[in-house]
LOVEX-42216 format. One record per residue: x, y, z of N, C-alpha, C in turn; residue in three letters; residue number from 1. Coordinates in pm, 1 decimal. Example, Ala and Ser with C-alpha at 12.3 -4.5 7.8 and 13.67 -1.06 7.14 Angstrom:
% LOVEX-42216
nc1_nc2_nc3_cac1_cac2_cac3_cc1_cc2_cc3_residu_num
1319.0_-569.0_780.0_1230.0_-450.0_780.0_1320.0_-330.0_780.0_ALA_1
1285.0_-225.0_708.0_1367.0_-106.0_714.0_1290.0_3.0_787.0_SER_2
% end
This chain:
% LOVEX-42216
nc1_nc2_nc3_cac1_cac2_cac3_cc1_cc2_cc3_residu_num
-1210.4_2742.6_1192.3_-1124.1_2809.7_1303.2_-1148.4_2869.1_1407.2_UNK_1
-1096.4_2807.8_1538.4_-1165.2_2854.4_1633.7_-1087.8_2899.8_1708.9_UNK_2
-1070.3_2992.7_1840.6_-1004.2_3117.2_1892.1_-1035.0_3091.5_1961.0_UNK_3
-949.7_3100.8_2137.1_-1002.0_3112.0_2259.6_-991.4_3253.1_2308.2_UNK_4
-1082.7_3295.2_2357.5_-1051.9_3432.4_2446.2_-1017.2_3346.4_2553.9_UNK_5
-923.4_3493.7_2563.9_-844.2_3509.1_2701.4_-677.0_3550.5_2670.5_UNK_6
-622.2_3549.7_2786.4_-495.2_3645.6_2807.4_-441.3_3549.3_2635.7_UNK_7
-385.8_3479.7_2621.8_-318.0_3414.4_2543.4_-380.9_3315.5_2504.2_UNK_8
-478.9_3363.9_2392.2_-550.3_3322.9_2318.6_-469.2_3175.9_2180.4_UNK_9
-552.4_3065.1_2186.6_-523.4_2921.8_2125.6_-630.0_2920.5_2029.7_UNK_10
-547.3_2840.4_1914.3_-628.8_2815.5_1793.1_-671.8_2657.9_1804.7_UNK_11
-800.1_2615.2_1792.7_-840.6_2484.0_1714.1_-902.5_2486.7_1592.0_UNK_12
-867.1_2367.5_1542.6_-905.5_2298.7_1426.0_-932.6_2176.6_1354.8_UNK_13
-1122.0_2226.6_1348.8_-1151.1_2048.3_1337.1_-1278.2_2063.4_1219.7_UNK_14
-1365.2_1999.8_1197.0_-1449.8_1965.3_1093.6_-1625.2_1934.9_1184.5_UNK_15
-1764.4_1993.7_1127.4_-1871.0_1910.6_1106.9_-1946.3_1972.5_1033.1_UNK_16
-2039.9_1911.7_1051.7_-2135.5_1908.8_959.5_-2240.4_2016.7_1031.0_UNK_17
-2223.7_2080.1_1176.6_-2360.5_2157.8_1204.6_-2197.0_2241.6_1352.4_UNK_18
-2180.1_2363.7_1240.9_-2110.8_2462.8_1330.1_-2192.3_2497.9_1422.3_UNK_19
-2286.9_2545.1_1436.0_-2313.3_2634.9_1562.7_-2318.8_2552.6_1683.7_UNK_20
-2390.1_2413.8_1667.8_-2426.1_2313.9_1776.8_-2258.0_2265.4_1829.2_UNK_21
-2138.5_2301.0_1768.0_-2038.6_2239.8_1763.7_-1962.9_2309.6_1862.4_UNK_22
-1971.6_2431.9_1831.4_-1948.2_2543.3_1923.1_-1961.2_2556.0_2039.5_UNK_23
-2137.6_2527.2_2008.2_-2189.4_2547.9_2149.0_-2131.1_2377.8_2236.7_UNK_24
-2133.3_2315.9_2217.9_-2077.0_2177.1_2276.5_-1922.6_2221.5_2376.0_UNK_25
-1841.1_2275.6_2221.8_-1699.9_2375.8_2286.0_-1723.0_2419.7_2426.8_UNK_26
-1819.6_2541.1_2391.7_-1819.0_2627.7_2495.5_-1869.7_2593.0_2636.5_UNK_27
-1957.7_2496.9_2604.9_-2057.8_2407.5_2742.8_-1968.8_2322.4_2790.7_UNK_28
-1792.8_2274.2_2781.5_-1695.7_2187.3_2813.7_-1760.3_2050.3_2743.9_UNK_29
-1833.7_2025.7_2651.6_-1871.2_1888.9_2642.8_-1818.1_1895.0_2500.8_UNK_30
-1737.6_1942.6_2431.1_-1670.5_1899.8_2301.9_-1524.5_1865.0_2305.1_UNK_31
-1438.4_1808.8_2226.0_-1345.3_1777.8_2193.6_-1279.0_1819.2_2339.4_UNK_32
-1136.4_1705.7_2397.2_-1120.3_1727.4_2537.0_-1036.7_1857.0_2545.9_UNK_33
-955.1_1889.2_2427.2_-846.3_1979.9_2418.7_-960.2_2113.1_2413.0_UNK_34
-1059.4_2124.0_2393.2_-1148.5_2228.4_2394.8_-1212.6_2316.9_2513.6_UNK_35
-1161.0_2204.9_2664.8_-1243.7_2197.0_2740.3_-1179.3_2283.1_2843.4_UNK_36
-1264.8_2355.4_2919.0_-1212.7_2505.3_3002.4_-1217.3_2613.2_2925.9_UNK_37
-1211.6_2640.3_2815.9_-1195.3_2794.9_2765.3_-1354.5_2760.2_2671.0_UNK_38
-1324.8_2925.7_2622.8_-1426.7_2973.0_2620.7_-1423.1_3027.5_2448.7_UNK_39
-1412.0_2968.3_2326.4_-1428.9_3012.8_2207.5_-1505.0_3070.6_2111.4_UNK_40
-1445.7_3142.7_2005.6_-1522.2_3216.3_1897.2_-1492.8_3172.8_1789.4_UNK_41
-1565.7_3163.3_1666.2_-1535.7_3156.0_1520.3_-1393.5_3234.8_1433.1_UNK_42
-1337.6_3201.6_1421.7_-1232.0_3330.5_1349.8_-1271.4_3257.6_1175.1_UNK_43
-1280.8_3189.5_1156.3_-1231.3_3106.1_1008.8_-1315.9_2980.9_995.2_UNK_44
-1354.0_2972.5_856.4_-1451.2_2870.1_838.9_-1456.9_2828.1_680.9_UNK_45
-1463.9_2730.4_591.3_-1436.1_2639.3_495.7_-1585.3_2557.1_475.0_UNK_46
-1618.3_2565.5_381.0_-1715.8_2461.2_369.2_-1708.6_2342.3_200.9_UNK_47
-1737.0_2244.6_264.5_-1653.6_2152.4_141.0_-1785.0_2037.7_118.3_UNK_48
-1807.8_1997.8_-19.8_-1919.2_1953.8_1.0_-1903.4_1749.3_39.1_UNK_49
-1740.1_1713.4_22.2_-1714.9_1634.6_122.5_-1702.0_1604.5_274.0_UNK_50
-1687.7_1474.8_326.0_-1641.2_1458.2_448.5_-1486.2_1451.9_449.5_UNK_51
-1426.2_1382.4_348.4_-1322.9_1334.2_295.4_-1250.0_1494.7_261.7_UNK_52
-1299.8_1558.4_176.8_-1232.9_1657.0_145.7_-1205.0_1800.0_298.3_UNK_53
-1295.7_1781.3_361.4_-1296.4_1836.7_504.2_-1193.5_1822.9_577.6_UNK_54
-1197.0_1654.6_606.9_-1078.2_1593.4_666.5_-949.3_1618.0_589.3_UNK_55
-903.4_1621.6_513.1_-788.4_1663.2_428.6_-747.5_1800.7_462.5_UNK_56
-895.5_1897.3_395.7_-793.9_2032.0_433.4_-762.9_2067.2_569.7_UNK_57
-837.3_2012.3_704.8_-867.9_2003.4_848.8_-684.2_1956.7_849.4_UNK_58
-674.2_1868.0_854.9_-521.1_1751.6_812.0_-401.1_1859.3_767.1_UNK_59
-451.9_1955.9_692.8_-340.5_2037.8_591.5_-292.5_2156.1_680.6_UNK_60
-429.1_2208.6_732.8_-437.5_2372.1_816.0_-352.5_2274.8_942.6_UNK_61
-390.1_2238.5_1024.7_-314.7_2154.9_1139.6_-199.7_2161.3_1111.4_UNK_62
-83.0_2088.0_997.0_-3.4_2054.8_1017.9_73.7_2169.4_933.4_UNK_63
-8.6_2287.6_908.6_113.5_2419.6_839.3_81.6_2530.2_915.4_UNK_64
147.3_2563.1_1017.2_187.4_2621.6_1098.3_165.8_2742.4_1062.3_UNK_65
268.4_2813.0_939.7_229.5_2914.3_861.4_106.2_2911.3_818.4_UNK_66
27.9_2889.0_763.1_-102.0_2917.1_713.3_-188.9_2912.8_858.3_UNK_67
-197.7_2858.0_939.9_-258.9_2896.7_1082.2_-213.3_2973.7_1150.0_UNK_68
-65.2_3049.1_1177.0_-72.9_3153.0_1227.4_-135.5_3260.5_1077.9_UNK_69
-148.4_3240.4_957.2_-180.6_3363.8_910.0_-272.1_3373.2_883.0_UNK_70
-427.1_3243.9_938.5_-524.5_3287.5_942.2_-573.3_3352.1_1077.4_UNK_71
-474.8_3268.6_1160.0_-515.2_3383.0_1313.8_-537.1_3528.5_1328.1_UNK_72
-356.9_3533.5_1237.5_-353.7_3709.7_1219.2_-488.8_3754.2_1128.9_UNK_73
-542.5_3743.6_1050.1_-563.2_3795.9_948.8_-748.2_3785.7_1020.9_UNK_74
-769.0_3678.1_1030.0_-908.6_3651.4_1059.3_-981.9_3694.1_1264.2_UNK_75
-901.6_3795.2_1243.8_-908.4_3845.1_1412.4_-1067.3_3800.0_1444.0_UNK_76
-1142.6_3852.3_1379.9_-1260.1_3887.5_1412.5_-1371.3_3840.7_1379.9_UNK_77
-1451.3_3802.0_1460.1_-1531.9_3704.0_1448.6_-1643.3_3647.3_1323.3_UNK_78
-1664.0_3537.0_1286.9_-1765.3_3523.5_1177.6_-1889.3_3482.7_1243.3_UNK_79
-1977.7_3564.2_1121.2_-2143.7_3529.7_1191.5_-2177.2_3394.9_1114.3_UNK_80
-2231.0_3320.2_1191.9_-2304.3_3227.3_1176.1_-2402.9_3190.7_1098.2_UNK_81
% end
């Protein structure tokens, strides 16, 4: 999960097989359309063996506001890549 830097931070949930590259794309304005124009930092990550598992978990986190807010509030410090 990424959290935007700024006065009113928002979160972004996605999956990738190259985390550093994906964050750099988002921060340079070439990532997902939703992420353009903001600077992002990693606040939470999970590792899965398959793409199917990762997509399933991404969907679950995106649609579970309670879990998403819990993650956002508990993991406010950046994770080292």
